C-alpha positions in Angstrom: 90.2 -22.3 130.4 89.1 -24.9 127.8 90.4 -28.4 127.4 90.3 -31.0 124.6 90.5 -34.7 125.4 91.4 -36.8 122.4 91.5 -40.6 122.3 94.9 -41.9 121.0 94.6 -43.8 117.7 91.0 -44.5 118.7 90.0 -47.4 116.5 93.2 -49.2 117.2 92.9 -48.6 120.9 89.4 -50.1 120.8 90.8 -53.2 119.0 93.4 -53.5 121.8 90.7 -53.6 124.4 89.4 -56.8 122.7 92.8 -58.3 122.0 95.6 -57.5 124.4 98.1 -59.2 122.2 97.9 -56.3 119.8 99.5 -53.9 122.4 102.9 -52.8 121.3 102.5 -54.2 117.8 101.9 -52.4 114.5 98.2 -52.4 113.9 95.9 -50.7 111.4 92.2 -50.5 110.9 90.7 -50.4 107.4 87.8 -48.5 105.9 84.3 -50.1 105.6 85.3 -51.9 102.4 88.7 -52.9 103.7 90.3 -50.5 101.1 92.1 -47.8 103.0 93.8 -47.1 106.4 91.6 -45.1 108.7 93.5 -45.7 112.0 97.1 -46.6 112.7 99.0 -47.4 115.9 102.1 -45.4 116.6 104.1 -48.5 115.6 102.4 -48.5 112.2 102.9 -44.8 111.7 106.6 -45.2 112.5 106.8 -47.8 109.6 105.5 -45.2 107.2 101.8 -46.2 106.9 99.9 -43.1 105.7 96.4 -42.1 106.9 93.8 -42.7 104.1 96.3 -44.5 101.9 95.1 -47.6 100.0 96.0 -51.0 101.4 97.4 -52.5 98.2 100.3 -49.9 98.1 101.7 -51.2 101.3 101.6 -55.0 100.8 105.3 -55.5 101.0 105.7 -53.4 104.2 102.8 -55.2 105.7 104.3 -58.7 105.0 107.8 -57.6 106.1 106.8 -56.2 109.4 103.7 -58.4 110.1 101.4 -55.4 110.4 97.9 -56.4 111.5 95.2 -55.0 109.1 91.8 -55.3 110.7 88.3 -54.8 109.4 86.5 -52.0 111.3 84.2 -52.9 114.2 82.0 -49.8 114.1 79.6 -51.1 116.7 82.5 -51.5 119.1 83.9 -48.1 118.4 80.6 -46.4 119.0 80.2 -48.4 122.3 83.6 -47.4 123.5 83.0 -43.8 122.5 79.8 -43.7 124.6 81.8 -45.1 127.5 84.4 -42.4 127.2 81.7 -39.7 127.0 79.9 -41.0 130.1 83.2 -41.1 132.0 84.2 -37.6 131.1 80.7 -36.2 131.8 80.8 -37.7 135.3 83.8 -35.6 136.1 83.1 -32.4 134.0 79.7 -30.6 134.0 80.2 -28.5 130.8 81.4 -30.4 127.8 80.9 -30.7 124.0 81.2 -33.9 122.1 83.1 -32.8 119.0 83.6 -36.2 117.3 83.6 -39.9 118.1 87.0 -39.5 119.8 87.2 -35.9 120.9 85.5 -33.9 123.7 85.9 -30.3 124.5 85.2 -29.2 128.1 85.3 -26.1 130.2 87.5 -25.8 133.3 86.0 -22.5 134.3 86.1 -22.1 138.1 88.1 -25.3 138.5 91.4 -23.4 139.2 89.8 -22.1 142.4 89.7 -25.5 143.9 92.1 -27.7 141.9 95.4 -27.8 140.1 93.8 -28.1 136.6 96.8 -30.0 135.2 96.6 -32.6 137.9 92.8 -32.8 137.6 93.2 -33.5 133.9 95.6 -36.3 134.7 92.9 -37.7 137.0 90.5 -37.6 134.0 93.0 -39.4 131.8 93.6 -42.1 134.4 89.9 -42.6 135.1 89.1 -42.9 131.3 91.9 -45.4 130.9 90.8 -47.5 133.9 87.1 -47.5 133.1 87.3 -47.9 129.3 90.8 -49.1 128.4 91.3 -46.1 126.0 94.5 -44.0 126.3 94.0 -40.2 125.8 95.8 -36.9 125.7 94.5 -33.6 126.9 95.4 -30.0 125.8 94.4 -27.1 128.0 94.4 -23.4 126.8 92.4 -20.2 127.0 90.4 -20.9 123.8 89.1 -24.0 121.9 91.5 -23.4 119.0 94.5 -23.2 121.3 93.3 -26.2 123.3 93.3 -28.2 120.0 96.9 -27.0 119.4 97.9 -27.9 123.0 96.4 -31.4 122.5 98.7 -31.8 119.4 101.7 -31.0 121.5 100.6 -33.4 124.3 100.3 -36.1 121.6 103.6 -35.2 119.8 105.6 -35.3 123.0 104.0 -37.9 125.3 107.1 -38.5 127.4 107.8 -34.8 128.0 104.3 -33.8 129.1 102.8 -37.2 130.2 99.7 -36.8 128.1 98.6 -33.3 129.3 99.9 -30.0 128.1 98.8 -26.7 129.8 99.2 -23.7 127.6 98.7 -21.0 130.2 101.1 -18.2 129.3 101.7 -15.9 126.4 105.2 -17.3 126.1 103.9 -20.8 125.7 101.3 -19.7 123.2 103.8 -17.9 121.0 106.2 -20.8 121.1 103.5 -23.2 120.0 102.3 -21.0 117.2 105.8 -20.6 115.8 106.1 -24.4 115.9 102.8 -25.4 114.2 102.7 -25.4 110.4 99.7 -23.3 109.2 98.3 -26.3 107.3 97.9 -28.2 110.6 95.9 -25.5 112.1 92.3 -26.4 113.0 90.0 -25.1 110.2 92.7 -24.7 107.6 92.3 -27.1 104.6 94.6 -28.0 101.8 93.4 -25.3 99.4 93.4 -22.6 102.0 96.9 -23.6 103.1 98.1 -23.1 99.5 96.8 -19.5 99.6 98.5 -19.0 102.9 101.8 -20.1 101.6 101.4 -17.8 98.6 101.0 -14.9 101.0 104.1 -15.9 103.1 102.1 -17.6 105.9 103.9 -20.8 106.8 103.4 -21.1 110.6 100.3 -20.4 112.7 102.2 -17.4 114.2 102.5 -15.8 110.8 98.7 -15.8 110.5 98.4 -13.7 113.7 100.6 -11.1 112.2 98.4 -10.5 109.2 96.0 -7.5 109.1 92.4 -8.2 110.0 91.3 -6.8 106.6 93.4 -9.4 104.8 92.0 -12.2 106.9 88.4 -11.0 106.2 89.2 -11.1 102.5 90.8 -14.5 102.4 88.8 -16.4 105.1 85.8 -14.1 105.9 84.6 -13.8 109.5 85.9 -17.3 110.2 89.4 -16.0 109.7 89.0 -13.1 112.2 87.6 -15.4 114.8 90.5 -17.8 114.3 93.0 -15.1 114.7 91.4 -13.9 118.0 91.3 -17.5 119.2 95.0 -17.8 118.5 95.6 -14.6 120.4 93.8 -16.2 123.4 90.5 -14.3 123.0 87.6 -16.9 123.2 85.3 -16.8 120.1 83.9 -20.3 120.1 81.7 -21.4 123.0 80.9 -25.0 123.9 78.1 -26.0 121.6 74.9 -27.8 122.6 74.4 -31.2 120.8 72.0 -30.8 117.9 68.5 -32.2 118.8 68.0 -34.0 115.5 69.6 -34.4 112.1 68.2 -32.5 109.2 68.9 -35.3 106.7 69.8 -39.0 107.0 71.9 -41.0 104.6 72.9 -44.6 104.3 75.5 -44.9 101.5 78.1 -47.6 100.9 80.9 -48.5 98.5 80.9 -52.2 97.8 84.0 -54.5 98.2 83.2 -56.1 94.9 81.2 -54.4 92.1 77.6 -55.7 91.8 76.2 -56.6 88.4 73.2 -58.7 89.6 70.0 -56.5 89.7 68.3 -58.3 92.6 71.5 -58.2 94.7 71.7 -54.4 94.3 67.9 -54.1 94.9 68.3 -55.8 98.2 71.1 -53.4 99.2 68.9 -50.4 98.4 66.0 -51.9 100.4 68.3 -52.5 103.4 69.7 -48.9 103.2 66.1 -47.6 103.2 65.3 -49.7 106.2 68.3 -48.3 108.1 67.2 -44.7 107.2 63.7 -45.4 108.5 65.0 -46.8 111.8 67.1 -43.7 112.3 64.1 -41.5 111.6 62.1 -43.2 114.3 65.0 -43.1 116.7 64.9 -39.3 116.6 61.1 -39.1 116.4 61.1 -37.7 112.9 59.4 -38.3 109.5 60.7 -37.5 106.1 58.9 -35.8 103.2 61.4 -36.8 100.5 63.6 -39.8 99.6 66.6 -39.9 97.1 68.2 -43.1 95.7 71.5 -43.2 93.8 73.6 -45.9 92.2 77.1 -45.4 90.7 79.6 -47.4 88.8 83.3 -47.2 89.5 84.5 -43.9 87.9 88.0 -45.2 87.6 87.0 -48.2 85.5 85.8 -46.3 82.4 86.4 -49.3 80.2 83.5 -51.1 81.8 81.2 -48.1 81.4 80.3 -45.2 83.6 76.9 -44.5 84.9 75.7 -42.3 87.8 71.9 -42.5 88.4 70.0 -40.5 91.0 66.2 -39.9 91.5 64.0 -38.5 94.2 60.4 -38.9 95.3 58.2 -36.7 97.5 55.8 -38.6 99.8 52.1 -37.4 99.8 52.3 -37.7 103.6 55.5 -37.5 105.7 56.6 -41.0 106.7 59.0 -43.0 109.0 57.6 -46.4 108.1 60.1 -48.9 106.9 57.5 -50.4 104.6 56.5 -47.0 103.0 60.1 -45.8 102.6 61.3 -49.2 101.3 58.6 -49.3 98.6 59.5 -45.8 97.5 63.2 -46.8 97.3 62.3 -49.8 95.2 60.3 -47.8 92.7 63.1 -45.3 92.3 65.7 -48.2 92.0 63.6 -49.8 89.2 63.6 -46.5 87.3 67.3 -46.0 87.9 68.7 -49.4 87.1 70.4 -50.1 83.8 71.6 -53.5 82.6 75.2 -54.0 81.5 76.9 -52.0 84.3 78.7 -53.2 87.4 77.9 -50.9 90.3 80.4 -49.8 92.9 78.4 -47.5 95.2 74.7 -47.0 96.2 72.8 -45.1 98.8 69.5 -43.8 100.2 69.0 -40.3 101.6 65.9 -39.0 103.3 65.4 -35.2 103.6 62.8 -32.6 104.5 62.6 -34.0 108.0 59.9 -32.9 110.5 59.0 -34.0 114.0 56.5 -36.8 114.3 54.1 -34.6 116.2 54.1 -32.0 113.4 52.9 -34.2 110.5 50.4 -32.5 108.3 48.2 -34.9 106.3 47.3 -34.4 102.7 43.5 -34.2 102.6 43.4 -35.9 99.1 45.6 -38.8 100.0 44.9 -41.8 102.2 47.3 -41.8 105.2 48.4 -45.4 105.8 51.0 -44.4 108.4 48.6 -45.0 111.3 48.5 -48.7 110.4 52.3 -48.9 110.3 53.1 -47.0 113.5 52.3 -49.8 115.9 54.0 -52.4 113.8 57.2 -50.2 113.6 57.2 -49.7 117.4 57.0 -53.5 118.0 59.8 -54.1 115.4 62.1 -51.5 117.0 61.4 -52.8 120.5 62.3 -56.4 119.5 65.4 -55.4 117.7 66.6 -53.4 120.7 65.9 -56.3 123.0 67.1 -59.2 120.9 69.7 -57.7 118.6 70.0 -55.7 115.4 67.9 -56.8 112.4 66.3 -59.7 114.2 63.0 -58.5 112.8 63.3 -57.1 109.3 61.5 -56.9 105.9 61.2 -60.2 103.9 63.1 -58.5 101.1 66.2 -58.0 103.3 69.0 -60.6 103.5 70.1 -59.6 107.0 73.6 -58.9 105.6 75.2 -55.8 107.4 75.4 -52.6 105.4 79.1 -52.5 106.1 81.2 -55.0 104.1 84.2 -56.3 106.1 86.4 -59.3 105.1 88.6 -59.6 108.2 86.2 -59.9 111.1 87.1 -62.7 113.6 84.4 -65.4 114.1 84.0 -64.2 117.7 83.0 -60.7 116.6 80.7 -62.1 113.9 78.9 -64.1 116.7 78.8 -61.1 118.9 77.1 -59.1 116.1 74.3 -61.7 115.8 73.2 -61.0 119.4 74.4 -57.4 119.4 72.1 -55.1 121.4 74.6 -52.2 121.5 73.1 -48.7 120.7 73.3 -47.8 117.1 76.3 -45.7 116.1 75.8 -42.0 116.9 78.6 -41.0 114.5 79.0 -41.2 110.7 81.7 -43.6 109.6 83.4 -43.3 106.2 
């Protein structure tokens, strides 16, 4: 049997571990530029706050019901996620971290010694007591069905007390007839429209379609999905990837930037973050890409999307080398007269540090930078993020957040939490 543990309204739940007065009240967490809702408490959902919706559309509801709208505390969310992972891994030997708030795990062999439903309740209680994060768990013969069982556990918390065990064909069929096909794991909006055109409205309808039709519409992915829904495992637990194949630091700005030097500083900071991440996974990059964009919805003020790339003569993870390359690309990209809404730095063609091949016709300055970078990383880990940085950096966080309390701002100044392991949008 597989199980999926999912943290309830994760970002909001993290906020409530900091401020107990938020418990039971409508709370939302906003995106990194405080523009859209990315997490909502059940109380906020009941008031009609939609996931991903822009904040300005709900001003009246927010004022009427005194809904708390909080800037995201990404460092905290990552820290709490790591706590949850450590707690679950202490109770379960085989698991897969699927996202910042979801973990698949295997219960194979547990039924010989435990009542697996009761054991999952123990896991929930342990996570809640050690991290303060409420969770729900779905248990089923396959990962896809476990995802569905988790939905049911969340939808009917009073009925199933946070754990739903889907262990019979009758339960599976009932669940599939209940779930709209567009809510099925792996079915997006465009694919759901195709399904509806073919008369597939519920997940159960999909299992009744011929395999040949599924291959035509969804490829081998569709066949695997159908078998998973039939209770035949097709998706094993996956090992975590050893290293990323590309690293990006991109941000949308709260207010558009017209000042060249201000935008240059952001680009240099993004390149510094990319270099830190490279060193964290013991990698070097061969290529860097920089882009800057105006707001595509404000066409009256002009539209410009600029992107340029550069290939290093020798692979690098040096903040100095990567920052200089980013600055050269920015200088070539920048155009006066525009107000920029988004920018980013992407490093690609990554290789392990110990596999660097040096260009015979180019001087390799990386050897001078390596000891300096090691000291810089050590001091930042010990005394807090960005305590040691390039002179061209302002020290301003890459995330722009208006509604952070002074206490959390102070916490960030001395923050030594591990860097986020997950991409936040």
